[in-house]
C-alpha positions, 0 to 999 in steps of 0.5 A: 944322383938322378932319381928314376921315377917308379913306373905305376903298376899296370891295373889288373883286369879284375880292377878294370872290371870293378872300375867299369862296374862302378861307372856303369852303375852311375851312367845314363843306363842306371835305370835300364831294366837289363842293368842288374843282370849286366852287373851280375855278368861283370861280377861273375867275370871278376870272381872267375878264377881264370879272369887274369889268364884269359885276358893275358891270353888275349893281349898276347895272341891278338893284334894290339889294334884289336883290343886297345884297352880293357873297357873296349873288350868289356863293351864288346862282351856285354854287347854280345851278352845282351844279344844272347839275352834278347835271343833267349827272351825271343826263344822263350816267348816263341815257345810260349806262343806256340804252346798257347796256339796248340792249346787253343787248337786242342780245345777247339778240336774237342769242341768239334771246331775242326776247321779252326783247330786244323788251321791253328795247328797248321799255323803252330807247325809253321811257327815251329818250323820257322823257329828251327830254321832260325834258332836250330833244332835245340832252340833252348841252347841256340843263344849259347851256341851262337855266342860261342861261334861268334867268338870263335870266328872273330878269334880265328880271323884275328889270330888264326885260332879259336882260343877255346880256353878263352871262350870257355871263360866268356861263356861261363861269365855270360851264361853261368855254369861250367863250360868245358873246352870240349863243349866249346869245340862241339858247339862249333861243329856243323849240326846239319849234314850239309854243313858237315859235308866237306866234299868240294862242290862239283 
């Protein structure tokens, strides 16, 4: 009687995350300053209660060629986390620079250096306007909003749906805290009158 070999069980996504984590810790990136925070992201992902459900949703809803293996998707999430991380840094540094310029302008105004004070305040206003144009009015929330919109656009292109439940998990994994589907849905709505206008152009 022929013995039918037993098929090895498919590793869980949590196990894939653990294997990825171990490889990352011994890779050429092990001395990078961002590594500890990247490991925290992976740890939050491994411990998330919906880690397996989110992965099953992706493998069921997306084309097979879109995600060939778990490590490929983990790479993509970490790339987008790093982009959000850098945007958060830029936003914090921008606010600090603006506050410093306004502080100097205020001191110059008290010292009756009115021309210099007016020039610095004008530069601070320009800097603030530019920041709003690039990051939106709520600069502090911009990295998370852009992260959500980026995934929603990608999933819509691949399967016609934003997969908000999956985006909830990914956003909690990357930014921490609790994220609801309503928050994810609201983040995808236009925030300007022009963006909300659904009338066809004349």
